[in-house]
N, C-alpha and C positions, 0 to 999 in steps of 0.2 A: 789651368788645364794641366793634368799631371804629366811628368816627364816620362816617356815610354822607356827610357835606359835605368831610371831608378824604379819603375814599376817592375821591369824584367829582373833588376837585382834583386827586389824583394820577392818574386817569385823563386828565383835561385836559392835565396837564402831560406825561405819557408820550404822549400823542397830539400835542400841539404838538411835541415834541421829534423824535418819528418824522418828522413831516411837515417839521420844519427840517432834520433831517439828509438827508432824502430832497431837498429843494430844494438844499441845498448840494452833494450828489452830481451832481445834474443841473447846476448851474450850473460846477461842477468839470470834467465831461464837456465841456461847451459850451466852457469855457475851452481844454481840452486841442485840442479841434478847430480853434478861433480859433488857437492856438499855431502847429499843425502846417501850417494854410492860410497863415497868416502868414509862417512860414519858407519855404515853398515860394515865396510870393510877392516876398519881400524877396532870395532869391538869383537869382530870375529878374530881378528890375528892376536888380540888381547887376551881372550878367553881361551884361544888353543895355547898360547905362550903360558898362561898361568896354570893350565892342566898339566901341562909337560913339566913345569918349575915343580908344582905340589908332588908329582909323582917322584922326580929327581929329590926333592927334600926328604920325602919319606924314607928313600932308601938309605939317604946319607945318615938320617936321625937314626934308623935301625942300625948302622954299624957303630954308632955313638953310643947307643944303650948297651950293646954289647962289649964295650970296652970298659973294665971297672975303672980303669984310671981316669976316664972323662967326668969331671964335676958338673954340677949345675950351672956354674958360672963359665964353664967352657960352652955348654949348650947354648947359653944365652947370647954369648959372644958369637958363636956359629949364626944364631938366628938373627943376630944384628947385622953380622956381614951379608947374609943373604938378603935382609931388606934392603941396605943400601945398594946392593949390586943390581937387584932385579927391581929395584924402585917400587917396591910395594910393603904392604904390611904382613908380617908373618907370625902367625899364632900357633901355639899347640893347645888344643883343648880336649876335654873329655866328651864322653857322650851325654853328659847330663848339661853341658854347655860351659863348665868351669874352665876358665883359660888359665894354663899353667905356665906357658911362657908368651910373651908378645913383644911387640916393638912399639910402634906408634898405633893410635887408635882413629881411624877414619871418622870424618864428621857423619858419614852416613849411617855409621851404626851406634853412634853413642847413645841415642834414645833407645836402643835395644839391648843395653848393658845394665846390669843391676848388680849390687854388692849385697854377699850375704856370707857371715862367719869368715871376715876378713878375705873373702875371696870375690873374684870378679865373675859373673857370669852372665852368658849370652842367652837372649830370650828364646824361649821354647819354640816360638813359631819360625824363627829363622833357623833354629837348630833341626827342626823336623824338615824343612825345605832343603836344607844342605843335605842331610842324611837320605833323603828320598833321590838326591842327585849326586851320589857319592862318585866322586872322580871327574864330574861334569862341571863347567862353568856356569854360573848363572849371573845374569845381569839385572841391574835396577836403573832405571833412567829418570833423569828430571829434566824438565824443560821450561825456560822462562823467556826464550829468545823469539825471534821473527820466523825461525825455520821451524819446520814439522818435526824435524828429525830433532832428539834430545842434545842439549849443549852440554850435558855432563852426564856419564854412564860410569854406575859403579859395578863393578865386576868381582864375584867370590867363588871360589872352590875349593872344596875340603877333599882330603885324602887318608885313607887307613894306613897307619903304621904298622909295623910287626908287633909293637907292643899292645896288649889289650887295652882296648877302651882310650887310646891317645891316637888323634888324629891332628894333620897338619891342615891349617887353614890360611889361606892366601886371600888378602883383599886388596884391591886397586881402584883407584879414581881415574878416570879418562876425561880429560878437558878437550871433548871433540871440536868444539868452536875452535880453541886456540891451535889444535893439531891440525885441523883442516886448513885454516887460512895462513899456518905457517907453511903448508904444503902448497897452497895456492901462490904466496907469496914468492917462496923461493924456486918453485918448479914452473906455474903457469902464467905468472905475472906478465913477465917478457913475452912469450908466445901470444897472450891475450891482448896485450898493448900493440904488438906489432900487426896481429890480424885486424884489431878495431880501426888501427889507422889507415891499413891498407884498403879495409872495406869502405871506410869513410872517404879516403881518396877516389875510390873506384866509383862510389855513388855520387860524388861531388861531379867528376867528369861526365858520367852518365848523365846526370840533371842537365849540365851544361850543354852537353851534345842534343839533347832534347829540347830544351829552352831555346837554343840558337836559332834553330830553323822556325819555331814558333814565332819567335821574336819577328824574323824576317818576314814570315806570312803576315803577320800583324801589322808591320810597317808597310808592306805592299798594298794590303788590302785598306789602309788608311789613304796611301796616295792615291788609288784607284777611286776611293770615293769623295777625293779632291779634284778628280778629273783627269789626273795623271795616267795615262794608259799606256807609257812608255816603260814604265817600271817593271821590274822582272825579280822574282825571288831568286837570289844569287847567293849560295852558299860554296865557297870555293872547295870546300873539303870535299863536295860530292863531285867535283870535276876530276878527281885523281884517286888514286889508291890511298886514301889516308885512313887514319884510325876513326875519325869522324864518320866516314862512310859506312866502316863496320859496324859503328855502335848505333847508328840509326836503323830504325825498323823499316820495312819495306812499307808500312802505311804512311810512314812520314815522308819518304823520299816520293812515294806516288802522290801524296797530297802534294807536295811541291811541284812536281810534274804536271799535276792536274790544275793547280791554281795558275802556274805559268801558261799552260795551254787556254785557260779560262780568259785570262787577261788578253793573251794573243788575240783569241776570237772577238773579245769586246773591242779592241783596238780596230780589228779587221773590220768588224760591224760599223764602227765609227767611221772608218774611211770608205765603206760602202755606201754608208748613209750619206756622206758628203758627196761620193760619186754619184749615187742616186738622184740626189736633188740636183746636181749639176747636170747629169744626163736628162732628166725631166725638163729641167729649165731650158737647156739647149734644144731638145728634141720639140718643145713646145714654142720656144721664143723663134725658131726659124721659120716655120708656118704662120705663125700668127704675125711676125713682122710681115711677110709677104703679104697676106690677106689685108692687112692694115694700109700698106702701101698701095697696094691696086685699089681697094676702095677709097683710098684718099684721093688717088689720081682719078678715078672715075667721078668722084663728087665735084673736084675742083675743075673738072673738064679737061685735064691734062691727057687723059686719054679720051678719044673721039668715040662716040656711040657705035660707028661701024665696028670698033675693036673691042667692043664688049663682050661678045661671045667667047672671044680667044681666052681674055682675061679671067671671065667667068669660070671657063673650064679649069684654068690655073688653080683659082680659089678653091674650087671644088676639089681639087686634087690634093690642095693642102689639107682642106677641112677632112678628107678620107683618110690623110696622114695621122691627123690628130684622132680621129675616131680608131684607128687601127693600133696607136699607141694606147690608148685607153682600154681598148677590147684585150689587147695582150695583157695589160696589168691586170684586168679583172680576171682573165684565165687562170693567169699565173697564180692567183691567190685563191683559186677554188679547184684546183687539181690535185690536192693531197688526198683526195678518196675516190674510190670507185664504187659503182653501184653495182651490188652482187647480182643483180637481175640481169646486167648486161655483160656479164661473163659468160664466156663461150668456147668452143673449141674452134680453131680455125688452122689454116696451113699458112704459117709464115712464109713459106717459099712463094706462094700465090702472090702474098702481099708484097714481097721483094719485086717480083717481075712486074706488078702493076705499077709499083712506085716508080720503077725505070723507064716504063712504056711512057708514064705521064710527064716526064721531064725532059723527053726525046729533044725536045727543042732546045732547052738550056744546054744539052750535052753537045748538040750540032753547033751552036753558036760558039763554042770553045773547043771543038772538035775533041772532045773528051771520050775516051774509050772506057768501058766497063765491063771488068771481068767479075762473073759471077761463080762462086763454088759453093752450091747448095747441098746440104745432106739431107738424110732422112731417118725417120724414126718409126715410120709405119707405112709401107706399100707406097714408096715414090712420094711419100708425103712427109712435111715437117711439122706435125699437129702441135699446137702449144693452147694453153690456157689463158685467156684473159679478156679485156674489154677491147674488141678489135679495132674500133675506131680511134680510140686515144691511142692504142698502141701503133697504128697506122701513121698518126701524127708523130710519133716518136721517130720512126724510120724516114719518114717524109722529111723532117727537120733536119736530122743528121745527113739525108742524102743531098738535099739542096745545100746545106752548110758544105758539105764535102765539094760539091761543084763550084761553090763560091770562091774558095780558097785553093783551087786546082787550076795550075796556070794552063794556057793554051796547049793544045796537044799533048795534054796530062792523061792521067790514068785514075780509075777509080777500082778497088777490090772490094768486093762484098763477099762474105761467107755466112753460112749457118753450119752448125754442128751440135751434136748432142751428147751429153755426159750421163751416161746410164747411171753411175755411181750417185751422183747429185741429184738426178732428175731435174737436169736445167737443160735448157736450148741456149747456147751462146750465138749471138749475133754480131758481128763486127763489120764496121766500115773503115776502110783505109784509103787515103788520098795521096798523090804525088807531090803535094805542095810543101811549104817551108816548115812545116811541123808545129809544136807549140814549146816555147821554153820550159825546163825541167820545173823551174820553179812556179810556174803557171799552171801545171797540169791539173791541180786540185781545186783551182778556182776558176775555170772555165764554167762551170756549171753553176756559179752564183747570178743572182738577179743583176741585170745592167753591166755586167762584167764584160768588158772586151778585151782579148789578147794585147791589140793594139788599138787605143782610144783615138789615135789619130787617122785611121781608117774611115773613109766616109759612105762604105757601103750601107745598101738599105737594112734596117733592122734596128733594134732597140737592145741588143743584148739580153733578150729574154728567151729565145728559141732552147738554148741547152738547157736553160733553168727549167723549162716546161717539160723538157724530155726527163729530167731527173725527177720532177715532182711526180709525173705520171709512173714512171719505172717503181720509184719508192713506194706510191700507192699499191703497186701490185705485189708489195713485199720482195722486190728483187734489186739488183744491183747495175749501176753503170758508173763507165769509169773511162778515162782518157790517158793515151799514152802515145809515144812516138813509134809509128810502126817500122818494121825491119824489112818487110818487101819492097815497099815504095817509097820509103823514107819521110813519109809526111805525117799528118795526124791520124791516130786510129782510135776510134770510139768502139766500145764494146759494152754490150748489156746482155742481161739473163733473163729469160722467160721460163714460167714453169711448163714441164713435159707435161701434155694432155694425161699421162698416165698417173701422174702424181698430184692431180688437181685437188684431191681431198687432203693433201698433206699439208703442212705448215710451210 
């Protein structure tokens, strides 16, 4: 089986390598763009410079020609000096291409030179091109490298002197590749290296910050599959204002939170399953033990025949208890939907009054007073839309539950009110009992859940669960909180206002 740590390191290495390659490609593209732009800039600069130099040399030559003391050797020395100073080849030629004075001969024009009558001539083709571009630099490119732009560029410019049929011709070769890489190595190498290092460091930190929660999620999932539901995805950096918290995306932090919630629910469901089995076993064991005991006693004669009716009644009561448990379980699994044909408009206030009248004996036994605060949404009525029989059961269960947990001489407060903006009717019941612990408010609607499992009141912990199923089947909400008026438990649920029955 592969080691998760090695696997995560492999993922980190591959991610960092991918980011590094991507960064290198980006810098490579930027360097190519810089190369092309620098090539164009170098050629343009050299052409402008040669054009200015040619004009300046032509003017100087004019002054030399007008001085009778200047010899041909002095002119040649002048030409050689200019060539060395300006790093170019300087020629003086005639209109027919004959070269009068020259310094070096660049390689790119050797094939265009020919000798006649002990004179060197430039080819007619090049001379025609130069004469058509008098005073303007022209370039010729040669390329044998990997770049689209030329690695070597030859520049020429011809300029007219004041002497008839005498022209100054400057020739220069630019090693573009060498010049551009010189600029790169001397001007951009350090910034590029620093930028690349910073980008790689940033990408590495980003990759680690992304992989760390994913590794934690993977480890937690592995533990859950092994049956350990106590595990949680714990990333210390998310619990404080750290750099990691700001580098992670909302999706990852939400994923961590969602997975933790999911594991917590699974753990709670597992606990509920155990409680469910224990509750069912207890609720079935007690009456079955009684039934078995009485039947055994009847069979072996321990119970005399004249007492049979008494104990048969007890057996019947226990059988009815088992039947009620099975019925409640069956109903709890079949109340998640309502029949649209049974949906109707009815007055929830009338339902409240009927339910209170029906439990007057329970209220009298504990001397509980009931305060009713009923609102209206249409001519002294509070009309709602729903399945009246199922919703009656909701209110009746909540009311009897309130009576059960209200002490003697206690009080129950019932109210209905309408929210015009929401199109909802709110129904609430509050008792003066001990209330519900804050950490158990969200769990009271779970099946077979009892706030105090040690209590022996009749019931199986399904009443509130059934209420929630019915309310949710109507697309509404029900919740519990601790009341502020009487100090006990307060249950609130919503119903659809009859005027909004066609709405969602």
